[in-house]
C-alpha angles and dihedrals in degrees: 000000000000111000095177113114118233106245121207131174111221134183096014133136090213120126117247089258092051092047090050090050092051092049091047091051092050091048091050091049090051091050093046095049099038116116115253115266116266116256114254115270113259127204113241117248117265089249093057092045091051092048092050093048092047091050092050094047095050128086106242093219097045097246113155101181 
């Protein structure tokens, strides 16, 4: 999936070289200021999963009835 926007300079009296330079500068700015990519999602370890499930299935005050 390509998330890059398609940049286009419209209504300008710039030469093709000038327009290309402007677009290149905007693309570089977008790359330089973009947030870092999110780390890949990891599955929790089986120990953490078991602890979370046990904590959810237990009564916090110890009532059994």
